[in-house]
Each structure stands twice: as C-alpha cells, then as structure tokens.
PDB file of N, H, CA, C and O in Angstrom:
ATOM      1  N   MET A   1      83.241  83.963 151.808  1.00  0.00           N
ATOM      2  CA  MET A   1      82.656  84.288 150.520  1.00  0.00           C
ATOM      3  C   MET A   1      82.799  83.090 149.591  1.00  0.00           C
ATOM      4  O   MET A   1      83.831  82.419 149.592  1.00  0.00           O
ATOM      5  N   ALA A   2      81.788  82.826 148.817  1.00  0.00           N
ATOM      6  H   ALA A   2      80.949  83.371 148.816  1.00  0.00           H
ATOM      7  CA  ALA A   2      81.823  81.729 147.857  1.00  0.00           C
ATOM      8  C   ALA A   2      82.777  82.083 146.727  1.00  0.00           C
ATOM      9  O   ALA A   2      82.981  83.262 146.437  1.00  0.00           O
ATOM     10  N   SER A   3      83.364  81.077 146.084  1.00  0.00           N
ATOM     11  H   SER A   3      83.199  80.119 146.319  1.00  0.00           H
ATOM     12  CA  SER A   3      84.283  81.338 144.978  1.00  0.00           C
ATOM     13  C   SER A   3      83.563  81.406 143.633  1.00  0.00           C
ATOM     14  O   SER A   3      84.201  81.566 142.592  1.00  0.00           O
ATOM     15  N   LYS A   4      82.238  81.283 143.654  1.00  0.00           N
ATOM     16  H   LYS A   4      81.720  81.153 144.499  1.00  0.00           H
ATOM     17  CA  LYS A   4      81.446  81.352 142.431  1.00  0.00           C
ATOM     18  C   LYS A   4      80.354  82.399 142.576  1.00  0.00           C
ATOM     19  O   LYS A   4      79.892  82.687 143.680  1.00  0.00           O
ATOM     20  N   ALA A   5      79.947  82.964 141.444  1.00  0.00           N
ATOM     21  H   ALA A   5      80.322  82.730 140.547  1.00  0.00           H
ATOM     22  CA  ALA A   5      78.816  83.887 141.418  1.00  0.00           C
ATOM     23  C   ALA A   5      77.842  83.393 140.350  1.00  0.00           C
ATOM     24  O   ALA A   5      78.252  82.859 139.319  1.00  0.00           O
ATOM     25  N   ARG A   6      76.556  83.579 140.610  1.00  0.00           N
ATOM     26  H   ARG A   6      76.223  84.012 141.448  1.00  0.00           H
ATOM     27  CA  ARG A   6      75.530  83.272 139.612  1.00  0.00           C
ATOM     28  C   ARG A   6      75.203  84.563 138.880  1.00  0.00           C
ATOM     29  O   ARG A   6      74.971  85.598 139.504  1.00  0.00           O
ATOM     30  N   LEU A   7      75.186  84.497 137.549  1.00  0.00           N
ATOM     31  H   LEU A   7      75.374  83.656 137.042  1.00  0.00           H
ATOM     32  CA  LEU A   7      74.923  85.671 136.731  1.00  0.00           C
ATOM     33  C   LEU A   7      73.636  85.484 135.934  1.00  0.00           C
ATOM     34  O   LEU A   7      73.343  84.390 135.452  1.00  0.00           O
ATOM     35  N   THR A   8      72.883  86.553 135.805  1.00  0.00           N
ATOM     36  H   THR A   8      73.120  87.442 136.196  1.00  0.00           H
ATOM     37  CA  THR A   8      71.743  86.612 134.886  1.00  0.00           C
ATOM     38  C   THR A   8      71.968  87.854 134.034  1.00  0.00           C
ATOM     39  O   THR A   8      72.054  88.968 134.551  1.00  0.00           O
ATOM     40  N   THR A   9      72.062  87.652 132.719  1.00  0.00           N
ATOM     41  H   THR A   9      71.993  86.747 132.299  1.00  0.00           H
ATOM     42  CA  THR A   9      72.393  88.745 131.807  1.00  0.00           C
ATOM     43  C   THR A   9      71.293  88.945 130.789  1.00  0.00           C
ATOM     44  O   THR A   9      70.792  87.988 130.197  1.00  0.00           O
ATOM     45  N   LEU A  10      70.922  90.203 130.591  1.00  0.00           N
ATOM     46  H   LEU A  10      71.329  90.979 131.071  1.00  0.00           H
ATOM     47  CA  LEU A  10      70.030  90.611 129.508  1.00  0.00           C
ATOM     48  C   LEU A  10      70.904  91.375 128.525  1.00  0.00           C
ATOM     49  O   LEU A  10      71.517  92.380 128.884  1.00  0.00           O
ATOM     50  N   GLN A  11      70.962  90.896 127.273  1.00  0.00           N
ATOM     51  H   GLN A  11      70.464  90.080 126.981  1.00  0.00           H
ATOM     52  CA  GLN A  11      71.832  91.524 126.285  1.00  0.00           C
ATOM     53  C   GLN A  11      71.160  91.511 124.929  1.00  0.00           C
ATOM     54  O   GLN A  11      70.471  90.555 124.574  1.00  0.00           O
ATOM     55  N   GLY A  12      71.364  92.578 124.176  1.00  0.00           N
ATOM     56  H   GLY A  12      71.923  93.355 124.465  1.00  0.00           H
ATOM     57  CA  GLY A  12      70.814  92.609 122.834  1.00  0.00           C
ATOM     58  C   GLY A  12      71.135  93.899 122.122  1.00  0.00           C
ATOM     59  O   GLY A  12      71.708  94.824 122.698  1.00  0.00           O
ATOM     60  N   ASP A  13      70.764  93.947 120.882  1.00  0.00           N
ATOM     61  H   ASP A  13      70.299  93.195 120.413  1.00  0.00           H
ATOM     62  CA  ASP A  13      70.934  95.140 120.065  1.00  0.00           C
ATOM     63  C   ASP A  13      70.141  96.278 120.700  1.00  0.00           C
ATOM     64  O   ASP A  13      69.005  96.062 121.124  1.00  0.00           O
ATOM     65  N   PRO A  14      70.703  97.478 120.778  1.00  0.00           N
ATOM     66  CA  PRO A  14      69.980  98.592 121.404  1.00  0.00           C
ATOM     67  C   PRO A  14      68.632  98.897 120.748  1.00  0.00           C
ATOM     68  O   PRO A  14      67.755  99.467 121.396  1.00  0.00           O
ATOM     69  N   ASP A  15      68.452  98.535 119.490  1.00  0.00           N
ATOM     70  H   ASP A  15      69.165  98.072 118.963  1.00  0.00           H
ATOM     71  CA  ASP A  15      67.186  98.788 118.797  1.00  0.00           C
ATOM     72  C   ASP A  15      66.216  97.609 118.869  1.00  0.00           C
ATOM     73  O   ASP A  15      65.102  97.698 118.353  1.00  0.00           O
ATOM     74  N   ALA A  16      66.625  96.507 119.502  1.00  0.00           N
ATOM     75  H   ALA A  16      67.530  96.435 119.921  1.00  0.00           H
ATOM     76  CA  ALA A  16      65.772  95.313 119.579  1.00  0.00           C
ATOM     77  C   ALA A  16      64.564  95.586 120.473  1.00  0.00           C
ATOM     78  O   ALA A  16      64.651  96.313 121.462  1.00  0.00           O
ATOM     79  N   VAL A  17      63.443  94.986 120.100  1.00  0.00           N
ATOM     80  H   VAL A  17      63.373  94.395 119.297  1.00  0.00           H
ATOM     81  CA  VAL A  17      62.202  95.151 120.856  1.00  0.00           C
ATOM     82  C   VAL A  17      61.582  93.769 121.054  1.00  0.00           C
ATOM     83  O   VAL A  17      61.398  93.024 120.091  1.00  0.00           O
ATOM     84  N   ASN A  18      61.265  93.432 122.287  1.00  0.00           N
ATOM     85  H   ASN A  18      61.415  94.036 123.069  1.00  0.00           H
ATOM     86  CA  ASN A  18      60.526  92.201 122.544  1.00  0.00           C
ATOM     87  C   ASN A  18      59.055  92.423 122.212  1.00  0.00           C
ATOM     88  O   ASN A  18      58.481  93.466 122.525  1.00  0.00           O
ATOM     89  N   THR A  19      58.457  91.416 121.569  1.00  0.00           N
ATOM     90  H   THR A  19      58.924  90.569 121.315  1.00  0.00           H
ATOM     91  CA  THR A  19      57.030  91.455 121.267  1.00  0.00           C
ATOM     92  C   THR A  19      56.414  90.162 121.772  1.00  0.00           C
ATOM     93  O   THR A  19      57.109  89.326 122.350  1.00  0.00           O
ATOM     94  N   SER A  20      55.123  89.993 121.560  1.00  0.00           N
ATOM     95  H   SER A  20      54.559  90.672 121.091  1.00  0.00           H
ATOM     96  CA  SER A  20      54.460  88.762 122.012  1.00  0.00           C
ATOM     97  C   SER A  20      54.909  87.545 121.203  1.00  0.00           C
ATOM     98  O   SER A  20      54.758  86.416 121.667  1.00  0.00           O
ATOM     99  N   THR A  21      55.459  87.751 120.003  1.00  0.00           N
ATOM    100  H   THR A  21      55.583  88.669 119.626  1.00  0.00           H
ATOM    101  CA  THR A  21      55.879  86.624 119.161  1.00  0.00           C
ATOM    102  C   THR A  21      57.386  86.516 119.000  1.00  0.00           C
ATOM    103  O   THR A  21      57.880  85.469 118.580  1.00  0.00           O
ATOM    104  N   ASP A  22      58.126  87.562 119.318  1.00  0.00           N
ATOM    105  H   ASP A  22      57.724  88.412 119.659  1.00  0.00           H
ATOM    106  CA  ASP A  22      59.580  87.555 119.132  1.00  0.00           C
ATOM    107  C   ASP A  22      60.238  88.127 120.386  1.00  0.00           C
ATOM    108  O   ASP A  22      59.886  89.214 120.846  1.00  0.00           O
ATOM    109  N   ARG A  23      61.194  87.383 120.930  1.00  0.00           N
ATOM    110  H   ARG A  23      61.479  86.500 120.557  1.00  0.00           H
ATOM    111  CA  ARG A  23      61.883  87.821 122.148  1.00  0.00           C
ATOM    112  C   ARG A  23      63.391  87.783 121.948  1.00  0.00           C
ATOM    113  O   ARG A  23      64.059  86.865 122.425  1.00  0.00           O
ATOM    114  N   PRO A  24      63.934  88.781 121.242  1.00  0.00           N
ATOM    115  CA  PRO A  24      65.380  88.777 121.013  1.00  0.00           C
ATOM    116  C   PRO A  24      66.184  89.039 122.287  1.00  0.00           C
ATOM    117  O   PRO A  24      67.357  88.674 122.369  1.00  0.00           O
ATOM    118  N   ILE A  25      65.561  89.663 123.267  1.00  0.00           N
ATOM    119  H   ILE A  25      64.608  89.959 123.200  1.00  0.00           H
ATOM    120  CA  ILE A  25      66.252  89.932 124.534  1.00  0.00           C
ATOM    121  C   ILE A  25      65.575  89.129 125.636  1.00  0.00           C
ATOM    122  O   ILE A  25      64.415  89.367 125.972  1.00  0.00           O
ATOM    123  N   ARG A  26      66.316  88.174 126.192  1.00  0.00           N
ATOM    124  H   ARG A  26      67.258  87.981 125.919  1.00  0.00           H
ATOM    125  CA  ARG A  26      65.773  87.330 127.263  1.00  0.00           C
ATOM    126  C   ARG A  26      66.900  86.988 128.228  1.00  0.00           C
ATOM    127  O   ARG A  26      68.070  87.053 127.851  1.00  0.00           O
ATOM    128  N   PRO A  27      66.579  86.630 129.446  1.00  0.00           N
ATOM    129  CA  PRO A  27      67.616  86.336 130.442  1.00  0.00           C
ATOM    130  C   PRO A  27      68.449  85.121 130.054  1.00  0.00           C
ATOM    131  O   PRO A  27      67.934  84.128 129.541  1.00  0.00           O
ATOM    132  N   ARG A  28      69.740  85.226 130.311  1.00  0.00           N
ATOM    133  H   ARG A  28      70.158  86.033 130.728  1.00  0.00           H
ATOM    134  CA  ARG A  28      70.652  84.102 130.116  1.00  0.00           C
ATOM    135  C   ARG A  28      71.408  83.898 131.429  1.00  0.00           C
ATOM    136  O   ARG A  28      71.942  84.846 132.005  1.00  0.00           O
ATOM    137  N   SER A  29      71.443  82.650 131.889  1.00  0.00           N
ATOM    138  H   SER A  29      71.009  81.881 131.421  1.00  0.00           H
ATOM    139  CA  SER A  29      72.100  82.324 133.156  1.00  0.00           C
ATOM    140  C   SER A  29      73.495  81.770 132.900  1.00  0.00           C
ATOM    141  O   SER A  29      73.728  81.070 131.915  1.00  0.00           O
ATOM    142  N   SER A  30      74.417  82.093 133.799  1.00  0.00           N
ATOM    143  H   SER A  30      74.228  82.662 134.599  1.00  0.00           H
ATOM    144  CA  SER A  30      75.772  81.550 133.730  1.00  0.00           C
ATOM    145  C   SER A  30      76.389  81.632 135.121  1.00  0.00           C
ATOM    146  O   SER A  30      75.771  82.153 136.050  1.00  0.00           O
ATOM    147  N   THR A  31      77.605  81.118 135.263  1.00  0.00           N
ATOM    148  H   THR A  31      78.107  80.695 134.508  1.00  0.00           H
ATOM    149  CA  THR A  31      78.334  81.213 136.527  1.00  0.00           C
ATOM    150  C   THR A  31      79.707  81.806 136.265  1.00  0.00           C
ATOM    151  O   THR A  31      80.258  81.697 135.169  1.00  0.00           O
ATOM    152  N   LEU A  32      80.233  82.425 137.287  1.00  0.00           N
ATOM    153  H   LEU A  32      79.785  82.514 138.176  1.00  0.00           H
ATOM    154  CA  LEU A  32      81.567  83.013 137.231  1.00  0.00           C
ATOM    155  C   LEU A  32      82.391  82.380 138.333  1.00  0.00           C
ATOM    156  O   LEU A  32      82.029  82.471 139.507  1.00  0.00           O
ATOM    157  N   ASP A  33      83.495  81.738 137.975  1.00  0.00           N
ATOM    158  H   ASP A  33      83.789  81.664 137.022  1.00  0.00           H
ATOM    159  CA  ASP A  33      84.403  81.139 138.945  1.00  0.00           C
ATOM    160  C   ASP A  33      85.498  82.127 139.314  1.00  0.00           C
ATOM    161  O   ASP A  33      85.763  83.068 138.566  1.00  0.00           O
ATOM    162  N   GLY A  34      86.125  81.923 140.445  1.00  0.00           N
ATOM    163  H   GLY A  34      85.909  81.159 141.053  1.00  0.00           H
ATOM    164  CA  GLY A  34      87.262  82.733 140.862  1.00  0.00           C
ATOM    165  C   GLY A  34      86.887  84.020 141.573  1.00  0.00           C
ATOM    166  O   GLY A  34      87.678  84.962 141.615  1.00  0.00           O
ATOM    167  N   VAL A  35      85.677  84.064 142.135  1.00  0.00           N
ATOM    168  H   VAL A  35      85.035  83.299 142.100  1.00  0.00           H
ATOM    169  CA  VAL A  35      85.248  85.253 142.871  1.00  0.00           C
ATOM    170  C   VAL A  35      85.948  85.266 144.228  1.00  0.00           C
ATOM    171  O   VAL A  35      85.945  84.266 144.945  1.00  0.00           O
ATOM    172  N   ASP A  36      86.544  86.399 144.571  1.00  0.00           N
ATOM    173  H   ASP A  36      86.546  87.211 143.987  1.00  0.00           H
ATOM    174  CA  ASP A  36      87.243  86.564 145.840  1.00  0.00           C
ATOM    175  C   ASP A  36      87.002  87.994 146.312  1.00  0.00           C
ATOM    176  O   ASP A  36      86.117  88.675 145.792  1.00  0.00           O
ATOM    177  N   ASP A  37      87.775  88.452 147.285  1.00  0.00           N
ATOM    178  H   ASP A  37      88.493  87.899 147.707  1.00  0.00           H
ATOM    179  CA  ASP A  37      87.613  89.827 147.758  1.00  0.00           C
ATOM    180  C   ASP A  37      87.766  90.820 146.611  1.00  0.00           C
ATOM    181  O   ASP A  37      87.089  91.849 146.587  1.00  0.00           O
ATOM    182  N   THR A  38      88.653  90.519 145.660  1.00  0.00           N
ATOM    183  H   THR A  38      89.202  89.684 145.679  1.00  0.00           H
ATOM    184  CA  THR A  38      88.784  91.311 144.438  1.00  0.00           C
ATOM    185  C   THR A  38      88.803  90.357 143.249  1.00  0.00           C
ATOM    186  O   THR A  38      89.385  89.276 143.323  1.00  0.00           O
ATOM    187  N   PHE A  39      88.173  90.754 142.168  1.00  0.00           N
ATOM    188  H   PHE A  39      87.699  91.633 142.107  1.00  0.00           H
ATOM    189  CA  PHE A  39      88.157  89.960 140.946  1.00  0.00           C
ATOM    190  C   PHE A  39      87.761  90.882 139.800  1.00  0.00           C
ATOM    191  O   PHE A  39      87.283  91.993 140.032  1.00  0.00           O
ATOM    192  N   THR A  40      87.956  90.429 138.575  1.00  0.00           N
ATOM    193  H   THR A  40      88.344  89.527 138.387  1.00  0.00           H
ATOM    194  CA  THR A  40      87.560  91.221 137.411  1.00  0.00           C
ATOM    195  C   THR A  40      86.538  90.451 136.592  1.00  0.00           C
ATOM    196  O   THR A  40      86.521  89.220 136.570  1.00  0.00           O
ATOM    197  N   TYR A  41      85.699  91.207 135.929  1.00  0.00           N
ATOM    198  H   TYR A  41      85.713  92.207 135.947  1.00  0.00           H
ATOM    199  CA  TYR A  41      84.682  90.627 135.057  1.00  0.00           C
ATOM    200  C   TYR A  41      84.411  91.634 133.945  1.00  0.00           C
ATOM    201  O   TYR A  41      84.211  92.817 134.217  1.00  0.00           O
ATOM    202  N   THR A  42      84.403  91.184 132.717  1.00  0.00           N
ATOM    203  H   THR A  42      84.565  90.222 132.496  1.00  0.00           H
ATOM    204  CA  THR A  42      84.100  92.052 131.589  1.00  0.00           C
ATOM    205  C   THR A  42      82.634  91.869 131.232  1.00  0.00           C
ATOM    206  O   THR A  42      82.216  90.785 130.824  1.00  0.00           O
ATOM    207  N   PHE A  43      81.861  92.925 131.386  1.00  0.00           N
ATOM    208  H   PHE A  43      82.200  93.805 131.718  1.00  0.00           H
ATOM    209  CA  PHE A  43      80.437  92.855 131.087  1.00  0.00           C
ATOM    210  C   PHE A  43      80.221  92.926 129.579  1.00  0.00           C
ATOM    211  O   PHE A  43      80.899  93.691 128.893  1.00  0.00           O
ATOM    212  N   PRO A  44      79.276  92.129 129.050  1.00  0.00           N
ATOM    213  CA  PRO A  44      78.992  92.177 127.622  1.00  0.00           C
ATOM    214  C   PRO A  44      78.461  93.562 127.214  1.00  0.00           C
ATOM    215  O   PRO A  44      77.816  94.246 128.008  1.00  0.00           O
ATOM    216  N   ALA A  45      78.734  93.952 125.994  1.00  0.00           N
ATOM    217  H   ALA A  45      79.258  93.396 125.349  1.00  0.00           H
ATOM    218  CA  ALA A  45      78.224  95.227 125.479  1.00  0.00           C
ATOM    219  C   ALA A  45      76.702  95.200 125.443  1.00  0.00           C
ATOM    220  O   ALA A  45      76.093  94.146 125.264  1.00  0.00           O
ATOM    221  N   ASN A  46      76.099  96.366 125.615  1.00  0.00           N
ATOM    222  H   ASN A  46      76.594  97.222 125.761  1.00  0.00           H
ATOM    223  CA  ASN A  46      74.637  96.506 125.541  1.00  0.00           C
ATOM    224  C   ASN A  46      73.927  95.505 126.446  1.00  0.00           C
ATOM    225  O   ASN A  46      73.044  94.772 126.002  1.00  0.00           O
ATOM    226  N   SER A  47      74.314  95.482 127.701  1.00  0.00           N
ATOM    227  H   SER A  47      75.031  96.078 128.062  1.00  0.00           H
ATOM    228  CA  SER A  47      73.746  94.482 128.602  1.00  0.00           C
ATOM    229  C   SER A  47      73.499  95.050 129.997  1.00  0.00           C
ATOM    230  O   SER A  47      74.002  96.109 130.373  1.00  0.00           O
ATOM    231  N   VAL A  48      72.701  94.292 130.738  1.00  0.00           N
ATOM    232  H   VAL A  48      72.292  93.432 130.433  1.00  0.00           H
ATOM    233  CA  VAL A  48      72.507  94.489 132.169  1.00  0.00           C
ATOM    234  C   VAL A  48      72.764  93.129 132.794  1.00  0.00           C
ATOM    235  O   VAL A  48      72.197  92.127 132.358  1.00  0.00           O
ATOM    236  N   THR A  49      73.615  93.087 133.813  1.00  0.00           N
ATOM    237  H   THR A  49      74.075  93.902 134.167  1.00  0.00           H
ATOM    238  CA  THR A  49      73.961  91.813 134.444  1.00  0.00           C
ATOM    239  C   THR A  49      73.669  91.885 135.933  1.00  0.00           C
ATOM    240  O   THR A  49      74.076  92.830 136.609  1.00  0.00           O
ATOM    241  N   PHE A  50      72.963  90.887 136.441  1.00  0.00           N
ATOM    242  H   PHE A  50      72.632  90.119 135.892  1.00  0.00           H
ATOM    243  CA  PHE A  50      72.702  90.732 137.868  1.00  0.00           C
ATOM    244  C   PHE A  50      73.676  89.675 138.367  1.00  0.00           C
ATOM    245  O   PHE A  50      73.674  88.545 137.877  1.00  0.00           O
ATOM    246  N   MET A  51      74.508  90.036 139.341  1.00  0.00           N
ATOM    247  H   MET A  51      74.510  90.953 139.739  1.00  0.00           H
ATOM    248  CA  MET A  51      75.532  89.135 139.858  1.00  0.00           C
ATOM    249  C   MET A  51      75.177  88.786 141.297  1.00  0.00           C
ATOM    250  O   MET A  51      75.066  89.667 142.149  1.00  0.00           O
ATOM    251  N   ARG A  52      75.001  87.496 141.563  1.00  0.00           N
ATOM    252  H   ARG A  52      75.092  86.779 140.871  1.00  0.00           H
ATOM    253  CA  ARG A  52      74.640  87.040 142.901  1.00  0.00           C
ATOM    254  C   ARG A  52      75.843  86.328 143.517  1.00  0.00           C
ATOM    255  O   ARG A  52      76.277  85.278 143.042  1.00  0.00           O
ATOM    256  N   ILE A  53      76.371  86.929 144.591  1.00  0.00           N
ATOM    257  H   ILE A  53      76.018  87.782 144.977  1.00  0.00           H
ATOM    258  CA  ILE A  53      77.533  86.382 145.279  1.00  0.00           C
ATOM    259  C   ILE A  53      77.127  86.073 146.712  1.00  0.00           C
ATOM    260  O   ILE A  53      76.655  86.950 147.436  1.00  0.00           O
ATOM    261  N   ARG A  54      77.308  84.855 147.105  1.00  0.00           N
ATOM    262  H   ARG A  54      77.691  84.143 146.517  1.00  0.00           H
ATOM    263  CA  ARG A  54      76.974  84.452 148.481  1.00  0.00           C
ATOM    264  C   ARG A  54      78.055  84.972 149.420  1.00  0.00           C
ATOM    265  O   ARG A  54      79.248  84.838 149.147  1.00  0.00           O
ATOM    266  N   THR A  55      77.630  85.559 150.514  1.00  0.00           N
ATOM    267  H   THR A  55      76.661  85.668 150.736  1.00  0.00           H
ATOM    268  CA  THR A  55      78.572  86.047 151.522  1.00  0.00           C
ATOM    269  C   THR A  55      78.294  85.355 152.849  1.00  0.00           C
ATOM    270  O   THR A  55      77.239  84.757 153.056  1.00  0.00           O
ATOM    271  N   GLY A  56      79.260  85.455 153.725  1.00  0.00           N
ATOM    272  H   GLY A  56      80.117  85.942 153.556  1.00  0.00           H
ATOM    273  CA  GLY A  56      79.060  84.943 155.062  1.00  0.00           C
ATOM    274  C   GLY A  56      79.332  83.530 155.270  1.00  0.00           C
ATOM    275  O   GLY A  56      79.182  83.029 156.384  1.00  0.00           O
TER     276      GLY A  56
END
C-alpha cells in the first residue's frame, strides 16, 4: 500500500449554490501522508471527499 493518498474535496456552505457566473463550491486537490493499514483523517465540515489510495 502506498503511504500517500490523493484527495479531492468539495466543501462549502450548505446554502451555497453554483451558478454560471459564481462557483463557491469547486473541487480542491490535496494529498494525505502517513496512510497505512490503519490511519485517521478528519473530514472538513459540509464536505464530500474522494480518497484515492493505491493498493497492491
């Protein structure tokens, strides 16, 4: 297993609305170090996070 994970997070105010001219909620990329068989991660409030961990 890789020791890093790639994260894509969508986060914003629950009342926020994306429009054609304003995009308060958009994907943000980051990495998480220290990934192992067990690890902890605190997810941001009001968010959806996609975590990509390489295995094998």
